[in-house]
Each structure stands twice: as C-alpha cells, then as structure tokens.
MITOR-186022 format. One record per residue (C-alpha): residue in three letters; chain; x, y, z. Coordinates in Angstrom, 1 decimal, padded with zeros to 4 digits. Example, Ala and Ser with C-alpha at 12.3 -4.5 7.8 and 13.67 -1.06 7.14 Angstrom:
# residues 2
{r = ALA	c = A	c1 = 012.3	c2 = -004.5	c3 = 007.8}
{r = SER	c = A	c1 = 013.7	c2 = -001.1	c3 = 007.1}
# end
This chain:
# residues 79
{r = MET	c = A	c1 = -034.9	c2 = 014.0	c3 = -044.1}
{r = LEU	c = A	c1 = -035.6	c2 = 017.7	c3 = -044.6}
{r = GLY	c = A	c1 = -038.8	c2 = 017.7	c3 = -042.6}
{r = TYR	c = A	c1 = -041.3	c2 = 018.2	c3 = -045.4}
{r = SER	c = A	c1 = -044.3	c2 = 016.0	c3 = -045.9}
{r = ARG	c = A	c1 = -044.7	c2 = 014.2	c3 = -049.2}
{r = GLU	c = A	c1 = -047.6	c2 = 016.5	c3 = -050.1}
{r = GLU	c = A	c1 = -045.4	c2 = 019.6	c3 = -049.5}
{r = MET	c = A	c1 = -042.6	c2 = 018.1	c3 = -051.7}
{r = LEU	c = A	c1 = -045.0	c2 = 017.4	c3 = -054.5}
{r = ALA	c = A	c1 = -046.8	c2 = 020.7	c3 = -054.4}
{r = GLN	c = A	c1 = -043.7	c2 = 023.0	c3 = -054.7}
{r = THR	c = A	c1 = -040.3	c2 = 023.1	c3 = -056.1}
{r = SER	c = A	c1 = -037.2	c2 = 023.1	c3 = -053.9}
{r = LEU	c = A	c1 = -036.7	c2 = 026.7	c3 = -054.8}
{r = GLN	c = A	c1 = -040.2	c2 = 027.6	c3 = -053.7}
{r = LEU	c = A	c1 = -039.6	c2 = 025.7	c3 = -050.4}
{r = ARG	c = A	c1 = -036.3	c2 = 027.7	c3 = -050.0}
{r = MET	c = A	c1 = -034.4	c2 = 024.5	c3 = -049.4}
{r = TRP	c = A	c1 = -031.3	c2 = 025.8	c3 = -051.1}
{r = THR	c = A	c1 = -029.1	c2 = 027.8	c3 = -048.7}
{r = ASP	c = A	c1 = -027.3	c2 = 029.3	c3 = -051.6}
{r = PRO	c = A	c1 = -029.3	c2 = 029.5	c3 = -054.9}
{r = ALA	c = A	c1 = -026.0	c2 = 029.5	c3 = -056.7}
{r = ASP	c = A	c1 = -025.7	c2 = 025.8	c3 = -055.8}
{r = TRP	c = A	c1 = -029.0	c2 = 025.2	c3 = -057.7}
{r = ASN	c = A	c1 = -027.5	c2 = 027.0	c3 = -060.7}
{r = ARG	c = A	c1 = -024.4	c2 = 024.8	c3 = -060.5}
{r = LEU	c = A	c1 = -026.5	c2 = 021.7	c3 = -060.3}
{r = VAL	c = A	c1 = -028.6	c2 = 022.7	c3 = -063.4}
{r = GLN	c = A	c1 = -025.4	c2 = 023.6	c3 = -065.3}
{r = THR	c = A	c1 = -023.9	c2 = 020.2	c3 = -064.5}
{r = LEU	c = A	c1 = -027.1	c2 = 018.5	c3 = -065.6}
{r = HIS	c = A	c1 = -027.2	c2 = 020.4	c3 = -068.9}
{r = GLU	c = A	c1 = -023.6	c2 = 019.4	c3 = -069.6}
{r = HIS	c = A	c1 = -023.7	c2 = 015.8	c3 = -068.4}
{r = SER	c = A	c1 = -027.4	c2 = 014.8	c3 = -067.9}
{r = VAL	c = A	c1 = -026.4	c2 = 013.4	c3 = -064.5}
{r = ALA	c = A	c1 = -024.8	c2 = 014.6	c3 = -061.3}
{r = PRO	c = A	c1 = -024.1	c2 = 011.5	c3 = -059.3}
{r = GLN	c = A	c1 = -022.4	c2 = 013.2	c3 = -056.3}
{r = PHE	c = A	c1 = -023.3	c2 = 016.8	c3 = -055.9}
{r = ARG	c = A	c1 = -022.7	c2 = 018.4	c3 = -052.5}
{r = ALA	c = A	c1 = -024.7	c2 = 021.4	c3 = -051.5}
{r = ARG	c = A	c1 = -026.0	c2 = 023.2	c3 = -048.4}
{r = PHE	c = A	c1 = -029.7	c2 = 022.8	c3 = -047.7}
{r = ARG	c = A	c1 = -032.2	c2 = 024.4	c3 = -045.2}
{r = ARG	c = A	c1 = -034.5	c2 = 022.0	c3 = -043.4}
{r = LYS	c = A	c1 = -038.1	c2 = 022.9	c3 = -042.8}
{r = SER	c = A	c1 = -037.1	c2 = 023.8	c3 = -039.2}
{r = GLY	c = A	c1 = -034.5	c2 = 026.3	c3 = -040.5}
{r = VAL	c = A	c1 = -031.5	c2 = 024.1	c3 = -039.6}
{r = MET	c = A	c1 = -028.9	c2 = 024.1	c3 = -042.3}
{r = GLY	c = A	c1 = -026.6	c2 = 021.3	c3 = -043.3}
{r = THR	c = A	c1 = -024.6	c2 = 019.9	c3 = -046.2}
{r = MET	c = A	c1 = -026.0	c2 = 017.0	c3 = -048.2}
{r = LEU	c = A	c1 = -025.0	c2 = 014.8	c3 = -051.0}
{r = VAL	c = A	c1 = -027.4	c2 = 014.7	c3 = -053.9}
{r = ALA	c = A	c1 = -027.7	c2 = 012.4	c3 = -056.9}
{r = ALA	c = A	c1 = -029.6	c2 = 014.0	c3 = -059.7}
{r = GLU	c = A	c1 = -030.5	c2 = 013.5	c3 = -063.3}
{r = MET	c = A	c1 = -032.7	c2 = 015.1	c3 = -066.0}
{r = VAL	c = A	c1 = -035.9	c2 = 013.1	c3 = -066.7}
{r = PRO	c = A	c1 = -038.8	c2 = 013.8	c3 = -069.1}
{r = VAL	c = A	c1 = -042.1	c2 = 014.4	c3 = -067.5}
{r = GLU	c = A	c1 = -045.1	c2 = 015.1	c3 = -069.7}
{r = GLY	c = A	c1 = -042.7	c2 = 016.3	c3 = -072.5}
{r = GLN	c = A	c1 = -040.7	c2 = 018.6	c3 = -070.3}
{r = GLN	c = A	c1 = -037.3	c2 = 018.0	c3 = -068.8}
{r = GLN	c = A	c1 = -037.4	c2 = 017.9	c3 = -065.0}
{r = VAL	c = A	c1 = -034.7	c2 = 017.4	c3 = -062.3}
{r = LEU	c = A	c1 = -035.1	c2 = 014.2	c3 = -060.3}
{r = GLY	c = A	c1 = -032.9	c2 = 014.4	c3 = -057.2}
{r = ILE	c = A	c1 = -032.3	c2 = 011.8	c3 = -054.5}
{r = ILE	c = A	c1 = -030.6	c2 = 012.7	c3 = -051.2}
{r = PRO	c = A	c1 = -029.1	c2 = 009.4	c3 = -050.1}
{r = THR	c = A	c1 = -027.4	c2 = 010.7	c3 = -047.0}
{r = SER	c = A	c1 = -026.8	c2 = 013.9	c3 = -045.0}
{r = LEU	c = A	c1 = -023.3	c2 = 015.0	c3 = -044.0}
# end
C-alpha cells in the first residue's frame, strides 16, 4: 500500500523510511500505546515511497519480540 517491498519494510523502521509525514503523529501513537497497549483506530498522515502523502487508519499494539517491546501496526485501509 505504501510502495515498499517486504524486504525494505523488514530492514528499516517506519521512522527510518520517513513514512510519517509528521513525526509528532508517531509520538502520539507511542504515547497511546504506552497508556493503553493498543491503538485500534489511529489516523495519521503517511508518505508513500513515491512521495505522495495521504491519511491512513492504523491499528497498532505493543508486542514482545526477543524480550523487547515493539510496535506492530496494520494499515487496513487508506483514506
């Protein structure tokens, strides 16, 4: 949906890929996850690989990976 290959998505974080149009949205998501462990309907603006920007709905939660908490996010639809 954002134009990145699976390999690109696994090799870098969304911040490294500069997918977040406004890094404050990432901070809001992290704050929500720290408070509630889940963010079932989080709206944010994203930058596709092509540079085109759009608003998307994200479902996210904190999950343990090798002993560290990581953010697992799913983008079910674009708006």
